[in-house]
N, C-alpha and C positions, 0 to 999 in steps of 0.2 A: 626727672621724668614727669611731665605734666598730667599724665593720665594713669599713673600707677594704681593698680588694683581696680580700675574701672572695667566694666564688662560692656563690650560693644558688639552689636550685630551690624554686619555690613552685607547688604544684598548685592548679588552680582559681583562677588569679590575674588573670583579666581583669575581675573585678567583685567587689563585696561585700568581705568580710573579706580575701580574698586580694589584692584591689587595694590595700587599706589597708596590708597588710604589705609588698607590693612597693614601694609609694611610700616608706614609711619606711625600708626596707632600702636603697633606692637613695639616699635622703638621707644615710644613714649610711655611704655609700661602697662598698656591695656591688655586685657584678656579678650581675644578676638574670635568671634563666631563667623566663620566663612559660610556663605549661603549662595548656592548656585545649583543648576540642574546637572552639570557635568561632574560625575562622581570622581573620575580620575583627576581632573584638574583641581577640583575642590579639596580632595584628600591631599594632593601634592602641596597645595598652598598651606593648608592647616599643618601638615607635617613640617614644612619649612619654618613656620612660626612657632612650633613647639608643642605639638599635641601631647607628647610624652611628658612634658614638664607641666602640663595643665595650663598652658598659656594660650591654647587655641582649640577650636572644635569645628569640625565640618558637619553641616546638616544639609543633606540633599533636599532641595525644595523646589517644587513647581510654583513659581510666583503668580501664576494665573489661577491657582487652586486655593480657595479659602481654608479648607480643612488642613492642607499641608502648611499653610502659613501659621495657623493656630498651633499646629504640632511643633513647628520650628520655635515659636516663642516659648512654648511650655518646656521643650527640651533644653533651651538655653537656661531657663530658671532652674530646672532640675539639676543641670550640670554646675552652674556657677552661683545659684542662689539669688540672683538679682539681674536687672538690666539697668545700665546707666546711660547708654547712648544707642540710638538707632540711626543708622545711615541708610537711607533709601536711595540706592544707587542703580539698581537693576534697570535696564532699558534696552529697547530695540528700535532700530531706525528703518523706515520704509521710504524709499525714494519714488514716490508717486504723487500726482496731483489728485484733486477731488474726483475727477471723471474716471481716472484709471484705478482708483482705490476701490476694492470690493468691500461689501459690508462685512464679510468675514475678516478681511485684513484690518479694517477699521476696529472691529471688536478685539482682535488679537493685540493690536498696539495699545488700545485703551486699557485692556486688562493687564498687559505686561508692565506698562509704564505708570499709568495713573491709578488704576484700581489697586495695584499692589502697594503703592504708596499709602493709599487710604487704609487698606486692610492691615498692613504691618503696623502702621501708627495706631490704629484702633485697638489692636490686641496687645501692643507694647505699652500704651499709655497707662493702664492700671499699674504696671510695674514701675514705670517712670515716675508716677505720682509718689511712690514710696521712696525713691532715691533722689527726687527733684532733679531728674535727668534732662536730657535734651535730644532733639531730633534734628538731623541735618538731611535735607532733601537735595539730591543732585539733579538739577534741571539742565538747562543749556542756554547758550546765548540765543538759540533759535526761539526760545520761549519769550524773548524780549523783542527781537527784531524780525522774526520770521525767516523763512527759507524757501526758495523755489522747490516745487515738487516734493513737498514733505508735509502734506496737510494733516495727516493723522499724528505724526511725530510732533509737529509744532503745537497741535491742540493739547497733547498731553503735557508738553513742557510748560506751556502757559498755565495749564491747570495746576501743575505742581507749585508754581509761584503763588497763585491765588490761594491754594490750599494751605501753603506755609503761613501766609499772613493770617488766615482765618484761625488755624490751630494755635498760632502764637497768642492771639487774643483770648481764645477760649480757655487755654490751659496755663496762662501766666499766673492766675491765682494759686495754682498748684505748684508753682516754682519750676515749671517746665518751659524751657526755651526751645524755639523752633526757628531755624534759619535755612536759607536755600543758597546753593552755589550754582552759578551758571558758567560752566566751562565753555571755552571756544574750541579752537583747534588744538587738540592734545595728542601727543605721540602715543597712539594705541594700535593694537592689531587691526582694528576696524579702519582707522585712518590710513594705515599702510596699505590695506586692501583697496581702499578708494584710490590712492595714488597709483597703485599697480594696474588698476582697471582703466586708467586714462590712456589715450593714444600715445602720449609722451609723458611717462611717469615722472621723469626728472624735471621736465619743463613745468609740469603741474606743481611739483613740490616747490620749485623756485618761485613760481607765481604766488602760491599761497603764502610762503614765507615772506615774500615781498609786500603782501597786503598788511602785514603786522608792523606797527611802528617800532616794535622791539626787534624786528628782523628774524623772528623764528616762531615756531609753535611751542606749546608748553609741554611739560612732562607730567607723568602720573604722580610723581613724588611731590611736585609743587601743589597739585590738587590735595594731596594728603596733608601737607603742612597747613594749608588753609583750613581744612576740615578739623585738624587737631587743635588749632587755635580756637575755633568756634566751639569745640567740645569741652575746652578747658575752662577753669575758673577765671582765666584772664579775660574771657568774653562774657562774664557774668551779667553784664548790663546790656547785652545784645540779643534781641529777639525780633522776629518778624522781618529780618533784613535780607536783602538780595545782594549777593557778592559775585561780581564778574571776575573771572580769571581767564582772560582772553588776549593778553598781550597788546591790548588797545585796538584790536581789529574792528570792533564795533564803533569806534570813534569815527564819525562822519560816514557811517554805513549807508 
């Protein structure tokens, strides 16, 4: 087990990519802190990973609220004594262009996706300095190549990539590594919802699958395995790097 005894915080981890990362990290021996707003879903996930055995903890947190983020970091340390890994995964997508996006919508997406990455990192870093830990930010292929009708989302995902490189430089002297993963199409509830909203859901699914050189979309577990590698000592010389996990869909985009 590559992460035995490590304490990891994963934001937005009750479903989707965050769920996949949580399950793989648990499999690799980590103690996992589940962070989300949905108390029922978060408690379910933490229980599945072993709350009673001290292998997991759910902390309900509004990721747009600075005081709640600080409380979440402090509760993690109180429960487990340290923080080794932070995975900034929480995110929200808005399908609108610049003209259609309201100022309030812009602020909400920035706060949920980008500001939360900054705040979680800011308050976790003093603890990561003690453990020489690492941060993994979950961005998107959209942060690299753009996407129609997603101005606010694209801005946050590009910002996460830039923030990753900056923090990697700033905190390398402390032994902290910071990397970013850019998923493409991954089989999540949100992607299923998108397919079902199309006029021809099955046709849309076949089209998207066909755009991938590998002939399919990815799984949440595959995202988890990549994150686990980056969090492990096997990646000790990797920092400030951007990792696509997109089945080749951005090749020739």
